C-alpha positions in Angstrom: 133.0 65.8 129.0 130.8 63.9 130.8 127.5 62.1 129.6 125.4 64.8 132.0 127.1 68.0 130.3 127.2 66.4 126.9 123.2 66.3 127.2 122.7 69.8 129.0 125.1 71.7 126.4 122.5 70.3 123.5 119.5 71.2 124.9 120.9 74.5 125.8 121.6 74.5 122.1 118.1 73.4 121.6 116.7 76.4 123.8 118.7 78.9 122.3 117.3 78.1 118.9 114.3 77.7 119.4 114.3 81.2 121.6 116.1 83.3 118.7 113.5 81.7 116.1 110.7 83.2 118.6 113.0 86.6 119.0 113.0 87.1 115.2 109.5 86.4 114.7 108.6 89.4 118.0 111.3 91.7 115.6 109.2 90.7 112.4 105.7 91.9 114.1 107.9 94.8 115.8 109.2 95.8 111.8 105.4 95.4 110.5 104.2 97.5 113.2 106.4 100.7 112.5 105.7 99.9 108.5 101.9 100.7 109.4 102.5 103.3 111.4 104.2 105.3 109.0 101.9 104.5 106.2 99.3 105.8 108.9 101.1 108.8 109.6 101.6 109.1 105.8 97.7 108.9 104.7 97.3 111.2 107.3 99.8 114.2 106.3 98.0 113.9 103.0 94.9 114.0 104.2 95.7 117.7 106.9 96.9 119.1 103.6 94.7 117.8 101.1 96.3 120.3 98.3 94.9 118.1 95.6 97.9 116.6 93.0 97.7 115.5 89.3 96.2 112.2 89.1 98.7 111.6 86.7 101.4 110.7 90.1 99.1 107.4 90.2 101.3 106.0 87.6 104.4 107.0 89.2 106.0 103.5 90.2 108.1 105.6 92.8 105.3 106.9 94.9 103.9 103.2 94.2 103.5 102.8 98.4 102.8 106.6 98.9 99.4 108.3 99.8 98.1 111.4 98.1 95.3 113.7 97.7 94.6 113.9 93.9 91.6 114.9 91.1 91.9 114.6 87.6 89.5 113.9 84.6 88.5 111.0 82.1 86.4 108.7 80.8 84.6 106.2 82.9 84.9 102.7 81.2 81.6 100.9 80.7 82.8 98.2 83.4 82.4 96.9 86.7 84.8 95.1 89.1 83.8 93.9 92.7 86.7 92.6 95.0 84.9 90.3 97.2 85.3 89.1 100.6 85.8 92.9 102.1 84.5 93.2 106.1 83.1 96.5 106.9 82.0 96.8 110.7 82.0 93.1 111.3 79.9 92.4 108.0 80.9 91.0 104.7 80.8 92.3 101.7 82.3 93.5 98.5 84.1 96.6 96.8 83.4 98.4 93.8 85.6 99.6 91.3 85.6 101.9 88.5 88.1 102.1 85.0 88.8 105.6 84.9 90.5 106.5 81.4 92.6 109.7 82.2 92.4 113.0 79.8 96.3 113.1 80.8 98.5 110.2 81.3 98.3 106.8 79.7 97.8 104.1 82.1 93.9 103.3 83.4 93.1 104.4 86.8 91.1 101.8 89.6 88.5 103.8 91.3 87.5 103.2 94.7 83.6 103.7 94.7 82.5 102.2 97.7 81.5 99.1 100.0 78.3 96.8 99.1 77.3 94.6 102.2 76.1 90.8 100.6 73.3 89.1 102.0 73.3 85.0 102.3 72.5 84.2 99.0 75.7 86.6 98.2 72.9 88.7 95.3 76.2 90.9 93.5 74.5 94.5 93.7 72.3 95.4 90.8 74.2 98.9 90.8 77.4 98.8 88.2 80.3 102.0 87.9 78.1 104.7 85.4 80.0 104.9 82.1 80.8 108.7 81.3 82.7 110.7 78.4 83.3 113.2 81.0 83.5 112.5 84.9 85.7 114.5 87.6 87.2 112.2 90.3 88.8 113.5 93.6 90.2 111.0 96.4 92.5 109.8 98.3 95.4 108.1 96.1 96.5 104.3 97.9 98.3 101.0 97.1 95.2 98.6 96.1 94.7 96.2 98.7 97.3 93.7 99.2 96.4 90.4 97.1 96.8 88.2 100.6 97.8 84.0 99.9 94.8 83.4 98.0 95.5 81.2 94.5 93.7 80.4 91.3 92.1 83.0 89.2 92.4 86.5 90.0 89.3 87.3 88.6 86.1 85.8 86.9 83.5 87.2 84.5 79.9 87.6 85.6 78.6 89.7 82.7 79.5 91.0 79.7 80.5 94.3 81.7 81.1 92.8 85.4 83.8 90.8 87.5 84.1 89.5 90.5 87.8 89.2 91.6 88.7 87.5 94.7 92.3 89.3 95.3 93.6 93.2 93.6 96.0 91.0 90.9 96.4 94.5 89.0 98.6 93.2 86.0 95.8 90.2 85.3 92.9 92.5 85.6 94.5 95.0 83.0 94.9 91.6 81.1 91.1 90.8 81.7 89.7 94.4 80.5 92.0 94.3 77.4 94.2 97.8 78.4 97.4 97.5 76.7 99.1 100.3 78.2 98.1 98.6 82.0 96.2 99.8 85.1 98.4 102.6 87.4 99.6 100.7 90.9 97.6 102.6 93.1 94.2 103.0 93.2 91.7 106.2 93.6 89.8 106.0 97.2 87.0 108.2 96.3 86.2 111.2 98.3 83.6 109.8 100.8 82.1 113.5 101.1 79.9 114.2 98.1 79.7 117.3 97.2 76.3 119.8 96.0 78.1 119.1 92.1 79.6 116.1 92.0 78.1 113.9 89.1 78.6 110.5 87.8 80.9 107.8 90.1 81.3 110.5 92.7 77.6 110.0 93.8 78.0 106.3 93.7 75.7 105.0 96.4 78.0 102.7 98.3 79.8 103.4 101.8 83.0 105.4 101.1 85.7 105.5 103.7 89.1 106.2 103.9 90.1 103.7 106.0 93.7 103.1 105.5 94.0 99.4 107.0 90.8 97.4 105.9 90.7 93.9 106.6 94.5 93.5 108.2 96.1 93.8 111.4 96.4 97.4 113.5 99.4 98.4 114.8 98.6 97.9 117.8 97.8 94.3 117.1 101.5 93.6 115.8 102.8 95.2 118.7 100.7 92.8 121.7 102.2 89.9 119.0 105.7 90.7 119.3 104.9 90.9 123.4 104.0 87.6 123.0 107.2 85.9 120.9 109.3 87.7 122.9 107.3 86.5 126.2 108.0 83.3 124.7 111.9 83.2 123.7 112.4 84.2 127.7 110.3 81.3 128.8 112.0 79.2 126.9 115.4 80.3 128.7 113.9 80.4 131.8 112.6 76.6 132.0 115.8 75.5 130.3 117.8 77.3 133.3 115.5 75.9 135.6 115.4 72.3 134.5 119.2 72.4 134.8 119.5 73.2 137.8 116.9 70.8 138.7 119.4 68.1 137.0 122.3 69.2 139.0 120.7 68.7 142.2 119.5 65.4 141.0 123.0 64.4 139.5 
């Protein structure tokens, strides 16, 4: 085997490996696209068929990644958790979470009570979760916000009854709030449609919605990235082919 042939073979091995790496990234993006499409379809089904399921389902680990319309009642604890770095319409703010201790079931349930904007001084809202002995709630049971890539302490105490969370680490939050039975793996995103007989946390003035993919990439964005990775894989192989023909002509 000539030196030229060995050199060409080495270049092609490298080109194929690089192209395979790009293709794997493209396939991963497609997988993420399909996952999020399934999430959106399941959530839409729950909203279209909004027969309320018992709140006890929030604690079912087998349904931790599912979506269900749910209602129930319990006691609102005298604690407020603000989740930091939450964007809405391009503006940075915080999302307020309350803790419901259900009448049925042992685990506490986090209630997503809405989004609040932050000003330039990052002053936390003065409003907090209204503690109530009896509170009826309804909304969409959904997985909690992803923890992301942040490290360090998940939450910090602002005062006696308020916490600021950098990410939603549910086990760490349960420990910080001294909830021995833990917190359910799903949160209840409160119904944005306030009704005349609502009370307490259901009337909290924060901006509420049932957007399934806040602060994350949409399926369309994943498809766009997949196309880019597959395009790079093809480009590497085409460049390798062109260079091979050029070297053959000059050799």
